[in-house]
A tleap script that builds the chain and sets N, CA, C and O, in Angstrom:
source leaprc.protein.ff14SB
mol = sequence {
  NMET LYS ARG ARG LYS ARG ASN SER ALA LYS
  SER ASN GLY LEU ASP ARG LYS THR LEU LYS
  THR ILE ASN ARG PRO ALA ARG THR GLU ASP
  ASP ARG LEU ASP GLU MET LEU LYS ILE CYS
  LEU GLN LYS VAL CYS GLN LEU GLN ASN GLU
  LEU GLU ARG THR THR GLU GLY PHE GLY ASP
  PRO GLU ALA GLU GLY TYR ALA THR CYS ALA
  LEU GLU THR LEU ARG PHE LEU SER ASP GLN
  GLY LEU PRO SER ASP HIE PRO ILE VAL ARG
  GLY LEU THR ASP ARG LEU LEU ARG CLYS
}
set mol.1.N position { 1.014 -1.183 -0.108 }
set mol.1.CA position { -0.107 -0.121 -0.047 }
set mol.1.C position { 0.833 1.195 0.014 }
set mol.1.O position { 1.738 1.286 0.843 }
set mol.2.N position { 0.569 2.122 -0.852 }
set mol.2.CA position { 1.501 3.306 -1.000 }
set mol.2.C position { 0.795 4.413 -0.040 }
set mol.2.O position { -0.416 4.482 0.169 }
set mol.3.N position { 1.740 5.218 0.473 }
set mol.3.CA position { 1.334 6.216 1.251 }
set mol.3.C position { 0.833 7.411 0.410 }
set mol.3.O position { 1.410 7.709 -0.636 }
set mol.4.N position { -0.186 8.062 0.839 }
set mol.4.CA position { -0.641 9.311 0.141 }
set mol.4.C position { 0.128 10.453 0.592 }
set mol.4.O position { 0.623 10.551 1.715 }
set mol.5.N position { 0.206 11.333 -0.359 }
set mol.5.CA position { 0.775 12.625 0.097 }
set mol.5.C position { -0.230 13.457 0.824 }
set mol.5.O position { -1.352 13.633 0.350 }
set mol.6.N position { 0.187 14.035 2.098 }
set mol.6.CA position { -0.572 14.861 2.703 }
set mol.6.C position { -0.776 16.223 2.247 }
set mol.6.O position { 0.184 16.946 1.979 }
set mol.7.N position { -2.065 16.633 2.140 }
set mol.7.CA position { -2.117 18.133 1.892 }
set mol.7.C position { -1.628 18.850 3.070 }
set mol.7.O position { -2.109 18.692 4.192 }
set mol.8.N position { -0.755 19.565 2.820 }
set mol.8.CA position { -0.079 20.484 3.965 }
set mol.8.C position { -0.098 21.893 3.537 }
set mol.8.O position { -0.613 22.303 2.497 }
set mol.9.N position { 0.482 22.567 4.387 }
set mol.9.CA position { 0.461 24.084 4.192 }
set mol.9.C position { 1.555 24.281 2.992 }
set mol.9.O position { 1.550 25.272 2.261 }
set mol.10.N position { 2.476 23.228 2.886 }
set mol.10.CA position { 3.440 23.414 1.849 }
set mol.10.C position { 2.741 23.507 0.344 }
set mol.10.O position { 3.175 24.196 -0.579 }
set mol.11.N position { 1.729 22.779 0.308 }
set mol.11.CA position { 1.205 22.716 -1.031 }
set mol.11.C position { 0.494 24.114 -1.410 }
set mol.11.O position { 0.230 24.323 -2.594 }
set mol.12.N position { 0.245 24.871 -0.635 }
set mol.12.CA position { -0.143 26.173 -0.695 }
set mol.12.C position { 0.710 27.251 -0.674 }
set mol.12.O position { 0.388 28.438 -0.630 }
set mol.13.N position { 2.011 26.696 -0.714 }
set mol.13.CA position { 3.048 27.868 -0.737 }
set mol.13.C position { 3.509 28.264 0.407 }
set mol.13.O position { 4.362 29.151 0.440 }
set mol.14.N position { 3.004 27.647 1.617 }
set mol.14.CA position { 3.391 28.149 3.057 }
set mol.14.C position { 4.041 27.044 3.717 }
set mol.14.O position { 3.570 25.922 3.530 }
set mol.15.N position { 5.181 27.202 4.555 }
set mol.15.CA position { 5.807 26.270 5.363 }
set mol.15.C position { 5.440 26.487 6.848 }
set mol.15.O position { 4.753 27.438 7.217 }
set mol.16.N position { 5.910 25.603 7.624 }
set mol.16.CA position { 5.548 25.888 9.118 }
set mol.16.C position { 6.146 27.143 9.617 }
set mol.16.O position { 5.513 27.801 10.444 }
set mol.17.N position { 7.278 27.535 9.207 }
set mol.17.CA position { 7.803 28.701 9.813 }
set mol.17.C position { 6.933 29.864 9.544 }
set mol.17.O position { 6.662 30.661 10.443 }
set mol.18.N position { 6.461 29.998 8.270 }
set mol.18.CA position { 5.610 31.098 7.947 }
set mol.18.C position { 4.198 30.971 8.597 }
set mol.18.O position { 3.533 31.995 8.757 }
set mol.19.N position { 3.773 29.905 8.931 }
set mol.19.CA position { 2.475 29.559 9.516 }
set mol.19.C position { 2.650 30.102 11.227 }
set mol.19.O position { 1.706 30.543 11.882 }
set mol.20.N position { 3.784 29.981 11.643 }
set mol.20.CA position { 4.067 30.307 13.030 }
set mol.20.C position { 4.187 31.717 13.166 }
set mol.20.O position { 3.881 32.249 14.233 }
set mol.21.N position { 4.647 32.452 12.092 }
set mol.21.CA position { 4.855 33.886 12.223 }
set mol.21.C position { 3.514 34.677 11.956 }
set mol.21.O position { 3.507 35.886 12.184 }
set mol.22.N position { 2.485 34.108 11.526 }
set mol.22.CA position { 1.225 34.830 11.264 }
set mol.22.C position { 0.625 35.343 12.645 }
set mol.22.O position { 0.323 34.553 13.540 }
set mol.23.N position { 0.504 36.433 12.733 }
set mol.23.CA position { 0.006 37.123 14.061 }
set mol.23.C position { -1.546 37.525 14.019 }
set mol.23.O position { -2.091 38.242 13.179 }
set mol.24.N position { -1.937 37.098 14.766 }
set mol.24.CA position { -3.460 37.547 15.065 }
set mol.24.C position { -3.392 38.904 15.815 }
set mol.24.O position { -2.466 39.243 16.552 }
set mol.25.N position { -4.547 39.668 15.513 }
set mol.25.CA position { -4.403 40.962 16.360 }
set mol.25.C position { -4.433 40.726 17.891 }
set mol.25.O position { -5.334 40.054 18.392 }
set mol.26.N position { -3.515 41.243 18.579 }
set mol.26.CA position { -3.459 40.938 19.945 }
set mol.26.C position { -4.415 41.806 20.689 }
set mol.26.O position { -4.678 42.912 20.217 }
set mol.27.N position { -4.910 41.453 21.697 }
set mol.27.CA position { -5.786 42.320 22.573 }
set mol.27.C position { -4.949 43.220 23.392 }
set mol.27.O position { -4.069 42.753 24.115 }
set mol.28.N position { -5.160 44.381 23.321 }
set mol.28.CA position { -4.386 45.265 24.156 }
set mol.28.C position { -4.871 45.325 25.598 }
set mol.28.O position { -5.979 44.870 25.884 }
set mol.29.N position { -4.053 45.887 26.543 }
set mol.29.CA position { -4.405 45.939 27.925 }
set mol.29.C position { -5.677 46.641 28.141 }
set mol.29.O position { -6.466 46.314 29.027 }
set mol.30.N position { -5.895 47.758 27.195 }
set mol.30.CA position { -7.218 48.464 27.399 }
set mol.30.C position { -8.389 47.674 27.041 }
set mol.30.O position { -9.443 47.721 27.677 }
set mol.31.N position { -8.202 46.989 26.076 }
set mol.31.CA position { -9.409 45.899 25.605 }
set mol.31.C position { -9.554 44.927 26.895 }
set mol.31.O position { -10.668 44.643 27.333 }
set mol.32.N position { -8.585 44.529 27.365 }
set mol.32.CA position { -8.907 43.518 28.354 }
set mol.32.C position { -9.605 44.277 29.624 }
set mol.32.O position { -10.521 43.756 30.262 }
set mol.33.N position { -9.136 45.399 29.879 }
set mol.33.CA position { -9.754 46.084 30.942 }
set mol.33.C position { -11.123 46.591 30.739 }
set mol.33.O position { -11.905 46.695 31.684 }
set mol.34.N position { -11.412 46.888 29.604 }
set mol.34.CA position { -12.860 47.163 29.111 }
set mol.34.C position { -13.564 45.938 29.247 }
set mol.34.O position { -14.647 46.010 29.828 }
set mol.35.N position { -13.164 44.765 28.816 }
set mol.35.CA position { -14.001 43.561 28.884 }
set mol.35.C position { -14.409 43.218 30.389 }
set mol.35.O position { -15.544 42.877 30.725 }
set mol.36.N position { -13.308 43.360 31.253 }
set mol.36.CA position { -13.362 43.211 32.622 }
set mol.36.C position { -14.448 44.002 33.348 }
set mol.36.O position { -15.243 43.499 34.141 }
set mol.37.N position { -14.399 45.361 32.979 }
set mol.37.CA position { -15.419 46.245 33.430 }
set mol.37.C position { -16.646 45.887 32.932 }
set mol.37.O position { -17.573 46.012 33.732 }
set mol.38.N position { -16.943 45.437 31.732 }
set mol.38.CA position { -18.218 45.018 31.334 }
set mol.38.C position { -18.833 43.837 32.110 }
set mol.38.O position { -20.007 43.815 32.481 }
set mol.39.N position { -17.931 42.854 32.321 }
set mol.39.CA position { -18.442 41.681 33.179 }
set mol.39.C position { -18.844 42.172 34.429 }
set mol.39.O position { -19.920 41.803 34.900 }
set mol.40.N position { -18.013 43.070 35.112 }
set mol.40.CA position { -18.116 43.549 36.594 }
set mol.40.C position { -19.651 44.251 36.529 }
set mol.40.O position { -20.536 43.981 37.341 }
set mol.41.N position { -19.785 45.126 35.501 }
set mol.41.CA position { -21.071 45.918 35.567 }
set mol.41.C position { -22.399 44.981 35.175 }
set mol.41.O position { -23.512 45.252 35.625 }
set mol.42.N position { -22.195 44.024 34.425 }
set mol.42.CA position { -23.282 42.957 34.233 }
set mol.42.C position { -23.542 42.280 35.514 }
set mol.42.O position { -24.720 42.073 35.804 }
set mol.43.N position { -22.628 41.912 36.311 }
set mol.43.CA position { -22.743 41.322 37.528 }
set mol.43.C position { -23.308 42.192 38.681 }
set mol.43.O position { -24.034 41.647 39.512 }
set mol.44.N position { -23.010 43.544 38.782 }
set mol.44.CA position { -23.719 44.385 39.539 }
set mol.44.C position { -25.165 44.626 39.237 }
set mol.44.O position { -26.007 44.684 40.133 }
set mol.45.N position { -25.424 44.756 38.067 }
set mol.45.CA position { -26.752 44.829 37.584 }
set mol.45.C position { -27.665 43.702 37.888 }
set mol.45.O position { -28.829 43.855 38.256 }
set mol.46.N position { -27.050 42.518 37.709 }
set mol.46.CA position { -27.603 41.264 37.994 }
set mol.46.C position { -27.983 41.285 39.553 }
set mol.46.O position { -29.149 41.069 39.883 }
set mol.47.N position { -27.174 41.499 40.333 }
set mol.47.CA position { -27.181 41.454 41.745 }
set mol.47.C position { -28.144 42.447 42.213 }
set mol.47.O position { -28.912 42.175 43.137 }
set mol.48.N position { -28.149 43.709 41.563 }
set mol.48.CA position { -29.271 44.663 42.000 }
set mol.48.C position { -30.612 44.434 41.610 }
set mol.48.O position { -31.523 44.961 42.248 }
set mol.49.N position { -30.878 43.575 40.456 }
set mol.49.CA position { -32.111 43.176 40.035 }
set mol.49.C position { -32.712 41.990 40.844 }
set mol.49.O position { -33.923 41.818 40.982 }
set mol.50.N position { -31.677 41.134 41.402 }
set mol.50.CA position { -32.062 40.015 42.361 }
set mol.50.C position { -32.334 40.826 43.714 }
set mol.50.O position { -33.299 40.414 44.357 }
set mol.51.N position { -31.751 41.734 44.157 }
set mol.51.CA position { -32.079 42.384 45.444 }
set mol.51.C position { -33.366 43.012 45.309 }
set mol.51.O position { -34.182 42.786 46.202 }
set mol.52.N position { -33.705 43.785 44.320 }
set mol.52.CA position { -34.986 44.356 44.095 }
set mol.52.C position { -36.092 43.320 44.046 }
set mol.52.O position { -37.182 43.711 44.463 }
set mol.53.N position { -36.013 42.091 43.619 }
set mol.53.CA position { -37.007 41.124 43.479 }
set mol.53.C position { -37.169 40.473 44.946 }
set mol.53.O position { -38.279 40.134 45.357 }
set mol.54.N position { -35.965 40.315 45.729 }
set mol.54.CA position { -36.345 39.829 46.952 }
set mol.54.C position { -36.848 40.816 47.924 }
set mol.54.O position { -37.358 40.335 48.936 }
set mol.55.N position { -36.811 42.060 47.825 }
set mol.55.CA position { -37.272 43.057 48.754 }
set mol.55.C position { -38.635 43.800 48.496 }
set mol.55.O position { -39.073 44.723 49.183 }
set mol.56.N position { -39.289 43.188 47.282 }
set mol.56.CA position { -40.734 43.827 47.038 }
set mol.56.C position { -41.557 43.534 48.014 }
set mol.56.O position { -42.316 44.425 48.397 }
set mol.57.N position { -41.602 42.258 48.628 }
set mol.57.CA position { -42.598 41.726 49.442 }
set mol.57.C position { -42.542 42.150 50.886 }
set mol.57.O position { -43.326 41.698 51.720 }
set mol.58.N position { -41.507 43.112 51.195 }
set mol.58.CA position { -41.507 43.446 52.675 }
set mol.58.C position { -42.009 44.762 52.872 }
set mol.58.O position { -41.823 45.607 51.996 }
set mol.59.N position { -42.703 45.075 54.050 }
set mol.59.CA position { -43.244 46.365 54.379 }
set mol.59.C position { -42.102 47.124 54.905 }
set mol.59.O position { -40.939 47.024 54.513 }
set mol.60.N position { -42.605 47.988 55.949 }
set mol.60.CA position { -41.746 48.811 56.561 }
set mol.60.C position { -40.824 48.064 57.427 }
set mol.60.O position { -41.198 47.265 58.286 }
set mol.61.N position { -39.415 48.404 57.124 }
set mol.61.CA position { -38.434 47.578 58.011 }
set mol.61.C position { -38.290 47.983 59.406 }
set mol.61.O position { -37.808 47.228 60.250 }
set mol.62.N position { -38.730 49.253 59.680 }
set mol.62.CA position { -38.659 49.742 61.136 }
set mol.62.C position { -39.726 49.087 61.924 }
set mol.62.O position { -39.506 48.653 63.055 }
set mol.63.N position { -40.875 49.011 61.344 }
set mol.63.CA position { -42.021 48.121 61.859 }
set mol.63.C position { -41.688 46.814 62.152 }
set mol.63.O position { -41.911 46.272 63.234 }
set mol.64.N position { -41.161 46.308 61.208 }
set mol.64.CA position { -40.808 44.785 61.172 }
set mol.64.C position { -39.765 44.339 62.388 }
set mol.64.O position { -39.791 43.373 63.150 }
set mol.65.N position { -38.869 45.408 62.255 }
set mol.65.CA position { -37.683 45.254 63.504 }
set mol.65.C position { -38.257 45.360 64.837 }
set mol.65.O position { -37.880 44.648 65.767 }
set mol.66.N position { -39.250 46.324 64.944 }
set mol.66.CA position { -39.888 46.502 66.243 }
set mol.66.C position { -40.726 45.091 66.632 }
set mol.66.O position { -40.710 44.507 67.716 }
set mol.67.N position { -41.355 44.780 65.586 }
set mol.67.CA position { -42.266 43.530 65.919 }
set mol.67.C position { -41.316 42.245 66.356 }
set mol.67.O position { -41.561 41.460 67.272 }
set mol.68.N position { -40.372 42.232 65.627 }
set mol.68.CA position { -39.323 41.107 65.941 }
set mol.68.C position { -38.793 41.265 67.428 }
set mol.68.O position { -38.807 40.270 68.152 }
set mol.69.N position { -38.375 42.352 67.859 }
set mol.69.CA position { -37.803 42.730 69.054 }
set mol.69.C position { -39.019 42.415 70.055 }
set mol.69.O position { -38.807 41.651 70.996 }
set mol.70.N position { -40.151 42.926 69.892 }
set mol.70.CA position { -41.355 42.443 70.876 }
set mol.70.C position { -41.449 41.018 71.050 }
set mol.70.O position { -41.389 40.507 72.168 }
set mol.71.N position { -41.606 40.298 69.900 }
set mol.71.CA position { -41.610 38.884 70.019 }
set mol.71.C position { -40.726 38.231 70.843 }
set mol.71.O position { -41.019 37.413 71.715 }
set mol.72.N position { -39.371 38.714 70.461 }
set mol.72.CA position { -38.162 38.193 71.242 }
set mol.72.C position { -38.192 38.387 72.633 }
set mol.72.O position { -37.772 37.555 73.436 }
set mol.73.N position { -38.732 39.587 72.961 }
set mol.73.CA position { -39.001 39.819 74.455 }
set mol.73.C position { -39.904 38.941 75.107 }
set mol.73.O position { -39.642 38.381 76.172 }
set mol.74.N position { -41.071 38.802 74.415 }
set mol.74.CA position { -42.135 37.820 74.943 }
set mol.74.C position { -41.584 36.411 74.965 }
set mol.74.O position { -41.932 35.656 75.873 }
set mol.75.N position { -40.781 36.024 74.060 }
set mol.75.CA position { -40.352 34.564 74.194 }
set mol.75.C position { -39.226 34.527 75.219 }
set mol.75.O position { -39.015 33.438 75.752 }
set mol.76.N position { -38.607 35.386 75.505 }
set mol.76.CA position { -37.441 35.487 76.603 }
set mol.76.C position { -38.361 35.321 77.854 }
set mol.76.O position { -38.173 34.305 78.524 }
set mol.77.N position { -39.364 36.221 78.266 }
set mol.77.CA position { -40.124 35.998 79.503 }
set mol.77.C position { -40.697 34.704 79.532 }
set mol.77.O position { -40.749 34.196 80.652 }
set mol.78.N position { -41.176 33.991 78.511 }
set mol.78.CA position { -41.887 32.742 78.608 }
set mol.78.C position { -40.707 31.757 78.936 }
set mol.78.O position { -40.940 30.839 79.723 }
set mol.79.N position { -39.435 31.888 78.376 }
set mol.79.CA position { -38.343 30.964 78.740 }
set mol.79.C position { -38.004 31.037 80.096 }
set mol.79.O position { -37.524 30.072 80.692 }
set mol.80.N position { -38.266 32.329 80.723 }
set mol.80.CA position { -37.712 32.577 82.070 }
set mol.80.C position { -38.945 31.871 83.110 }
set mol.80.O position { -38.794 31.774 84.328 }
set mol.81.N position { -39.908 31.510 82.529 }
set mol.81.CA position { -41.027 30.809 83.298 }
set mol.81.C position { -42.305 31.583 83.561 }
set mol.81.O position { -43.139 31.137 84.348 }
set mol.82.N position { -42.478 32.733 82.921 }
set mol.82.CA position { -43.626 33.560 83.161 }
set mol.82.C position { -44.620 32.947 82.175 }
set mol.82.O position { -44.308 32.771 80.998 }
set mol.83.N position { -45.890 32.605 82.695 }
set mol.83.CA position { -46.913 32.305 81.846 }
set mol.83.C position { -47.554 33.155 80.968 }
set mol.83.O position { -47.358 34.341 81.235 }
set mol.84.N position { -48.294 32.933 79.955 }
set mol.84.CA position { -48.691 34.111 79.116 }
set mol.84.C position { -49.872 34.742 79.685 }
set mol.84.O position { -50.375 35.703 79.104 }
set mol.85.N position { -50.374 34.277 80.798 }
set mol.85.CA position { -51.520 35.110 81.476 }
set mol.85.C position { -51.052 35.843 82.570 }
set mol.85.O position { -51.849 36.433 83.300 }
set mol.86.N position { -49.653 35.873 82.793 }
set mol.86.CA position { -49.233 36.715 83.840 }
set mol.86.C position { -49.292 38.167 83.552 }
set mol.86.O position { -48.930 38.574 82.448 }
set mol.87.N position { -49.682 38.901 84.384 }
set mol.87.CA position { -49.882 40.384 84.267 }
set mol.87.C position { -48.944 41.056 83.432 }
set mol.87.O position { -49.319 41.680 82.439 }
set mol.88.N position { -47.641 40.962 83.802 }
set mol.88.CA position { -46.486 41.538 83.153 }
set mol.88.C position { -46.471 41.253 81.678 }
set mol.88.O position { -46.381 42.146 80.835 }
set mol.89.N position { -46.571 39.847 81.373 }
set mol.89.CA position { -46.686 39.438 80.015 }
set mol.89.C position { -47.752 39.883 79.165 }
set mol.89.O position { -47.554 40.175 77.986 }
set mol.90.N position { -48.962 39.951 79.762 }
set mol.90.CA position { -50.193 40.492 79.210 }
set mol.90.C position { -50.069 42.007 78.925 }
set mol.90.O position { -50.423 42.536 77.872 }
set mol.91.N position { -49.559 42.605 79.920 }
set mol.91.CA position { -49.322 44.039 79.656 }
set mol.91.C position { -48.325 44.507 78.510 }
set mol.91.O position { -48.604 45.446 77.764 }
set mol.92.N position { -47.150 43.790 78.427 }
set mol.92.CA position { -46.299 43.841 77.424 }
set mol.92.C position { -46.829 43.562 76.164 }
set mol.92.O position { -46.545 44.259 75.190 }
set mol.93.N position { -47.677 42.470 76.096 }
set mol.93.CA position { -48.286 42.063 74.743 }
set mol.93.C position { -49.126 42.976 74.252 }
set mol.93.O position { -49.155 43.214 73.045 }
set mol.94.N position { -49.993 43.661 75.222 }
set mol.94.CA position { -50.925 44.628 74.765 }
set mol.94.C position { -50.172 45.925 74.376 }
set mol.94.O position { -50.503 46.495 73.337 }
set mol.95.N position { -49.184 46.421 75.147 }
set mol.95.CA position { -48.510 47.418 74.987 }
set mol.95.C position { -47.611 47.299 73.523 }
set mol.95.O position { -47.705 48.183 72.671 }
set mol.96.N position { -46.892 46.318 73.372 }
set mol.96.CA position { -45.839 46.081 72.223 }
set mol.96.C position { -46.493 45.714 70.942 }
set mol.96.O position { -46.026 46.103 69.872 }
set mol.97.N position { -47.659 44.906 71.022 }
set mol.97.CA position { -48.172 44.211 69.803 }
set mol.97.C position { -49.636 44.781 69.395 }
set mol.97.O position { -50.395 44.254 68.581 }
set mol.98.N position { -49.863 45.925 70.106 }
set mol.98.CA position { -51.250 46.490 69.798 }
set mol.98.C position { -51.183 46.944 68.323 }
set mol.98.O position { -50.183 47.394 67.764 }
set mol.99.N position { -52.451 46.750 67.760 }
set mol.99.CA position { -52.509 47.137 66.411 }
set mol.99.C position { -53.285 48.223 66.033 }
set mol.99.O position { -53.337 48.563 64.851 }
savepdb mol mol.pdb
quit
């Protein structure tokens, strides 16, 4: 069986040395920096959109914080052994959680 001739770059008038010296346009440092800044901006926008989606369902943060503290106070008193019908607990419940 005879070996076939390979179609190589030499048949086109090019040799390996010539092929190695063909330069593609190199990206400059400014191009790389621009690309990185674009990626960072995209990520910031993505995170901002995600944050806006997750905070849409919340009400007034101050009121929610107050309610959380009030519930934590009542839980603490319960853990200390005060029953829910104790006058102090009832008074705090009425005072802190009145609507």
